[in-house]
C-alpha positions in Angstrom: 0.0 0.0 0.0 1.1 3.6 -0.5 2.1 5.5 2.5 -0.6 8.1 2.0 -3.4 5.4 2.0 -5.9 5.8 4.8 -7.2 3.0 7.1 -10.5 3.4 5.2 -8.7 2.5 2.0 -7.2 -0.5 3.6 -10.5 -1.7 5.0 -12.1 -1.3 1.5 -9.3 -3.3 -0.1 -9.5 -6.0 2.6 -13.3 -6.3 2.1 -12.8 -6.7 -1.6 -10.1 -9.3 -1.1 -12.3 -11.2 1.4 -15.3 -11.0 -0.9 -13.2 -12.5 -3.7 -12.6 -15.4 -1.4 -16.2 -15.4 -0.2 -17.7 -15.1 -3.6 -15.7 -17.6 -5.6 -12.8 -19.4 -4.0 -13.7 -21.7 -1.0 -10.1 -22.1 0.2 -11.2 -24.2 3.2 -13.9 -26.2 1.6 -12.7 -29.4 3.2 -12.2 -27.9 6.6 -15.6 -28.8 8.1 -15.5 -32.3 6.5 -12.1 -32.9 8.1 -13.5 -32.1 11.5 -16.6 -34.2 10.9 -14.5 -37.2 9.9 -12.5 -36.9 13.1 -15.4 -36.2 15.4 -18.5 -38.1 14.3 -20.2 -35.0 12.9 -23.9 -34.9 12.2 -26.5 -32.4 10.9 -29.2 -31.0 13.1 -32.2 -28.8 12.3 -32.2 -25.2 13.6 -35.4 -23.4 14.8 -35.8 -21.8 11.4 -35.8 -25.1 9.6 -32.3 -24.9 8.0 -29.6 -27.5 8.6 -26.8 -26.6 11.0 -23.4 -28.3 11.1 -22.8 -29.8 14.5 -19.7 -31.8 15.5 -18.5 -33.5 18.6 -14.9 -33.9 19.5 -13.6 -35.0 22.9 -17.2 -34.8 24.2 -17.5 -31.1 23.2 -20.1 -30.1 20.7 -19.2 -27.5 18.1 -21.7 -25.7 15.9 -21.6 -23.3 13.0 -24.3 -21.6 10.9 -25.1 -22.9 7.4 -22.6 -21.6 4.9 -23.7 -18.6 2.8 -21.2 -16.9 0.6 -23.2 -13.7 0.6 -22.5 -13.1 4.3 -19.4 -12.9 6.4 -18.7 -13.3 10.1 -16.1 -11.3 11.8 -14.2 -12.1 15.0 -11.3 -10.4 16.7 -9.0 -10.9 19.7 -9.4 -8.3 22.5 -6.2 -6.5 21.5 -5.5 -2.8 21.6 -5.5 -2.3 17.8 -6.8 0.0 15.2 -8.8 -2.8 13.6 -11.0 -3.0 16.8 -11.6 0.7 16.5 -12.6 0.4 12.8 -15.1 -2.3 13.8 -16.6 -0.4 16.7 -17.0 2.7 14.5 -18.9 0.7 12.0 -16.4 1.2 9.2 -15.9 -2.6 8.6 -19.6 -3.2 8.3 -19.9 -0.2 6.0 -17.3 -1.5 3.6 -18.9 -4.9 3.3 -22.3 -3.3 2.8 -20.9 -1.5 -0.3 -20.2 -4.8 -2.0 -23.4 -6.5 -1.0 -22.1 -8.8 1.7 -24.0 -9.2 5.0 -21.8 -8.6 8.0 -22.1 -9.9 11.6 -20.0 -10.8 14.6 -19.1 -14.4 15.0 -21.2 -14.6 18.1 -24.1 -12.5 16.7 -25.8 -15.9 15.9 -26.3 -18.1 18.9 -25.6 -21.2 16.7 -21.9 -20.1 16.4 -19.8 -21.0 19.3 -16.3 -19.7 19.9 -14.4 -22.6 18.2 -14.2 -21.1 14.7 -12.1 -18.3 16.2 -9.5 -20.9 17.1 -9.9 -23.8 14.6 -11.2 -21.9 11.5 -14.0 -24.4 10.7 -16.3 -21.6 9.5 -15.4 -20.9 5.9 -16.9 -17.4 5.7 -15.1 -16.1 8.8 -12.8 -13.1 8.8 -10.6 -13.3 11.9 -8.4 -10.6 13.3 -5.9 -11.8 15.9 -2.7 -13.4 16.7 -0.8 -16.0 14.6 -0.9 -18.9 17.0 -4.3 -20.3 16.0 -3.6 -19.9 12.2 -0.3 -21.7 12.5 -2.1 -24.6 14.3 -4.9 -24.9 11.8 -2.3 -24.9 8.9 -0.7 -27.8 10.7 -4.1 -29.5 10.5 -4.1 -28.9 6.8 -7.0 -26.4 7.0 -6.5 -23.4 4.7 -6.5 -19.9 6.0 -6.1 -16.9 3.7 -3.9 -14.0 5.0 -5.5 -10.6 4.1 -3.0 -8.4 5.9 -0.7 -8.0 8.9 -0.3 -5.3 11.6 2.5 -4.9 14.1 1.4 -5.0 17.8 4.1 -4.2 20.3 2.9 -5.4 23.7 6.0 -4.6 25.7 8.1 -6.9 27.8 7.8 -7.0 31.6 7.5 -9.6 34.3 5.4 -8.8 37.4 6.4 -10.2 40.8 4.9 -9.9 44.3 6.1 -6.9 46.3 7.5 -9.2 49.0 9.7 -11.2 46.5 13.3 -10.4 46.4 13.4 -10.1 42.6 14.2 -6.8 41.0 16.1 -7.7 37.7 15.8 -10.5 35.2 19.2 -11.7 36.3 17.6 -12.5 39.7 15.7 -15.3 38.0 18.9 -17.3 37.5 18.5 -20.8 38.9 14.8 -20.5 39.5 12.0 -22.4 37.9 9.3 -20.7 35.8 5.9 -22.4 35.5 3.6 -22.3 32.5 -0.2 -22.7 32.5 -1.7 -25.7 30.6 -5.2 -25.7 29.2 -7.4 -28.7 29.6 -9.2 -27.9 26.4 -8.1 -30.4 23.8 -9.8 -28.7 20.8 -8.4 -25.3 20.5 -4.7 -24.7 20.6 -3.2 -23.6 24.0 -2.5 -20.0 22.8 -2.1 -18.7 26.4 0.7 -21.2 27.1 2.3 -20.3 23.8 2.3 -16.6 24.7 3.8 -17.3 28.2 6.6 -19.3 26.7 7.2 -16.6 24.0 7.2 -13.9 26.6 9.8 -15.7 28.7 
């Protein structure tokens, strides 16, 4: 992009790129089938009469709305970023409306749970967030299309209790550092990844 391009220009370009994927190229067409094969998936009937994809993996049920290439769902990590501001100001919805694509939050439909944010099993999903879930889904051979990147500097600090005799990083020499571990076997343990990366 040119340096003088505005964020609105970027949003418009991103919407067009996403629509190109939404309208014609189903890059992750096999994604839901892969999950179903692994997890004994079945179809269920929603209150409106349409079929809804429902899968069960490790005793956890996952659901997504019926696929419609004329609509797009958006989800973002709770990061301090300009993209969150764009969304809250309505700019993102406005750009999709210009090209005739219906826009909604991932959780705007009760039939969508949080799992598409992590495992990308909703084909018409636009996700803004960190790289850890996309890397994991690529390892599972589910396709994710990169629309753009932004740099987020989150700083580098370590908090200790006031009564601890630790003031510098060198004071950690010889000590053990623990990492959390999620019991959720479906989504990747992004919190643990970030802890290790931070250390």
